RONUPA-816700 format. One line per 4 residues: number of its first residue (from 1); their letters; for each residue x, y, z of N, C-alpha, C. Coordinates in steps of 0.1 Angstrom, whole numbers. Layout:
N
NUM	a	X Y Z X Y Z X Y Z  ...
This chain:
64
1	mtrc	625 136 544 607 142 544 610 154 558  606 165 556 605 172 567 596 186 565  588 183 546 579 194 551 568 191 555  561 194 558 545 197 563 535 189 556
5	selr	537 192 542 526 190 531 530 178 524  544 171 529 546 158 521 546 152 534  541 153 545 541 140 558 526 143 558  519 151 561 504 150 564 495 141 556
9	pkll	497 136 543 492 124 539 496 112 541  509 110 548 511 101 556 504 92 568  498 107 575 496 98 587 489 85 593  475 88 585 471 73 583 481 62 581
13	dlry	484 64 568 495 50 567 504 48 581  511 59 586 517 53 589 508 52 607  497 52 607 487 47 617 485 36 618  485 31 604 478 18 602 492 6 600
17	glld	506 15 599 517 8 601 521 1 586  518 11 576 521 10 566 531 15 557  536 19 566 549 27 561 564 21 564  573 19 557 585 11 562 590 19 569
21	aaea	603 7 574 607 17 590 619 29 588  618 31 578 629 44 573 619 56 573  607 53 563 599 67 565 591 65 573  587 55 582 581 62 596 589 63 607
25	gavr	598 61 598 615 75 613 613 85 612  611 87 592 614 103 591 603 105 594  590 104 595 578 114 597 577 111 614  583 103 622 580 106 640 591 117 640
29	ahla	601 114 633 609 123 638 604 136 638  601 143 623 592 154 622 581 157 633  572 148 635 564 152 641 562 149 658  582 152 662 586 153 677 589 172 672
33	gckt	592 180 659 593 191 664 588 201 655  573 194 654 561 201 641 553 201 653  549 209 660 530 209 664 521 212 658  521 218 646 513 215 634 510 202 629
37	csaa	519 199 628 518 180 622 517 174 635  518 173 647 518 170 657 497 171 657  492 184 660 480 181 659 474 174 652  478 173 638 470 167 627 472 153 631
41	waea	486 147 637 490 131 637 478 127 652  475 138 661 463 136 668 447 136 662  447 147 654 435 142 649 436 128 641  442 124 630 444 111 627 443 100 632
45	grqq	446 106 648 444 90 659 424 92 660  421 100 654 408 107 657 400 102 652  404 99 637 398 98 626 399 81 623  413 77 628 409 61 631 402 57 637
49	klia	399 59 648 389 54 661 375 56 656  375 68 646 361 67 637 359 51 627  369 54 618 368 43 609 370 30 614  373 30 624 377 12 634 358 15 640
53	raar	353 21 646 338 19 646 327 16 639  333 26 631 325 26 619 328 8 609  336 5 611 339 -7 608 331 -18 617  331 -18 625 322 -22 638 310 -26 633
57	gvgp	301 -15 626 290 -14 631 286 -6 642  297 -1 649 287 -1 662 287 14 662  276 22 665 265 34 666 259 38 678  255 46 680 245 50 688 233 44 688
61	vvtf	225 43 700 215 32 701 205 47 698  198 46 686 186 56 682 170 43 687  168 56 694 155 53 698 141 60 691  131 59 690 123 65 684 109 62 697
């Protein structure tokens, strides 16, 4: 797996540990050499943090 279009849907799966070792290794190898996918990997990390924050019900304090 080296094509970006095949890799990107798997980024969150990799973040959450859902890929088997071989597939995770292939994704990581691609990320090491692709700046575009590395940027998408960083964005997936930001999304992961937002999802985790939403799941905890933590949000900004709103006062009126």
